[in-house]
N, C-alpha and C positions, 0 to 999 in steps of 0.2 A: 503493499500500500504506500510505503514511503516513496517508492520509485515513481508512482503516479504523481504524487504531491510535488516531488522534485522536478518533474517535467512541467507541471503546471506553473511552478515558481519560475522556472527558466523561461517559459513562453511569456509570462507576465513581464519579466525583466527585459526580454528582448523587445517586446512591443513598447515598453516605456521608453526605450532608447530612441525610438522613431518619433516620439511625440513632438520634440523640439524641431527636428527637420521638417516634419509635416506642417507644423504651425508656421515655420519660416517660409515654406513654399506657398502657404495660403496667403500670407502677407505679400509676398512677391507677386503672386497672381493678382491680387487686389490692386497693388500699385501699377502693375502692368495694364490692367483693365481701365483704371482711371486715366493713365497716360494715353491709351489707345482711344478712349472716349474724347479726350481733348484733340488728338490728331484727327479723329473722325469728324468732329465738329468743324475743325479747320478745313478739312478736305471737302466737306459739304458746302462750306461757304465758298471755297475756291471753284467748285464745280459750277456754281451759279455765274461765275465771272469768266471762266476759261473752259473751253471744251476739253473733255477728258482724253480724247484720242491722242491729241498731240502730246499731252503729258504722259500717257501710257507709253507711247512709242519712245519719247525722250528717256523716260526712266529705264525702260528695257534696254535701250541702246547704251545708256550709262552703265547699267548693271553688267551687261555682256561685254562692254568695251568694244563694240564694233558698230559700224554704220548700217549694215544690212540686217534686218530682223525679220525672221519668218513667223508665220502664224503659230507654229509649234513652240518657237522661242517665247512668244507672248504668253501662251498658255502656261508654260513652265514658270515664267516670271510671276504670273498671277497666283499660281499654286504656292510658290515660294512666299509671296507677299502675304498670303492668307494662312500660312502654315501655323504660326504661333497663336493666332486667334483661335484656330480650330483646336490646337493642342490644349490651350488653357480652358476653352469652353468644355472640353471633354474630360479633363483630368481634375479640375477644381472640385467638382462635386464628389469625386472619389476621395480626394484629399480631405474634404469636409467630413465624409463618412469615417474615414480613418481617425481623424481628430475627435470625432464624436465617440467612437467606440473604445478608444484607449482609456479615456477617463471614466467610462462607464463601469469598469471593473472595480476600481477603488470606490466609486459612488455606491455600488451595490453592496460592497463589503461594509462600508460605513452605515448604510441603511440597516444591514443586519445587526450591526452593533448599536443601533439607535443614535448614531452621531449625525443629527440633521445638519449641522454646520459644515461638516466635511462633505455631505451629500450635495449641498448647495454650491460649495466651491467647485466641486468636480462637474456639476451640471452647468454652471455658468460657463466654464472653460469649453465644455463639449458643444453647448448650443451656440456660443459666440463664434467658435471656429466654423461650424457648418453654415451659419448665416453669412459670414464674410465669404466663404468659399462659393456659396450659391450666388451671392451678389456678383462676385468676379466672373463666374461662369455665365450668368445672365447677361452682363454687360458685353462680354466677349462674343456671345452667341448673337446678340442683337447687332453688334458692329459687323460681325462676319457675314451675317445674312445680307445686310444692306450693301456692304462693300463688295460682296461677291457679285450681286446684281449690277452694281455700277461698273465693275471691272469686266464682267461679261458683256455688257452693253458696249463698252469701250473696245473690247476685242472684236465684237461683231462689226463695229464701225471701222476698226483698224484693218480688219480682213478685207472689207470692201475697198478701203483706200489702197492697201497693198496690191489688190487685184487690179484696180484701175491703173496704178503705176506700172505694173507688169504689162498690161494691154497697151498702154501708150508707148512703152519702150520698144 
């Protein structure tokens, strides 16, 4: 029986090691989401003033460091540009779940011992982490969805522009 208790203690100790890194990743995800929200608002404002096709072609040319850009190059550039938004929108809820579950063990133990203060401390940490993670994921998903549409519209227009350039040459 001691063997199983030792395994339980080992698993608990290992899971507690991951709490701080997971909380740091949640904070970084939230900071990234807020930063991307600012960039998204600026981009939306710029789109009202300047067509997106010229900007997309210019950014892709600068990124690839060459003058001629194909439709496939633009698609890969768009995927690269959206990659971190997609990663954060998918992983932040999982990080929130991890950050919720780790403090639940000590909270349940404290509940069994009748220590309401310790239960409260652990539950505050658990729920705060999941709320921030879900907020980061929601912001990133919102930005990802709209930016994807913008970039695909720009891609469609750029493909027509590239096709017209090829036909005229």
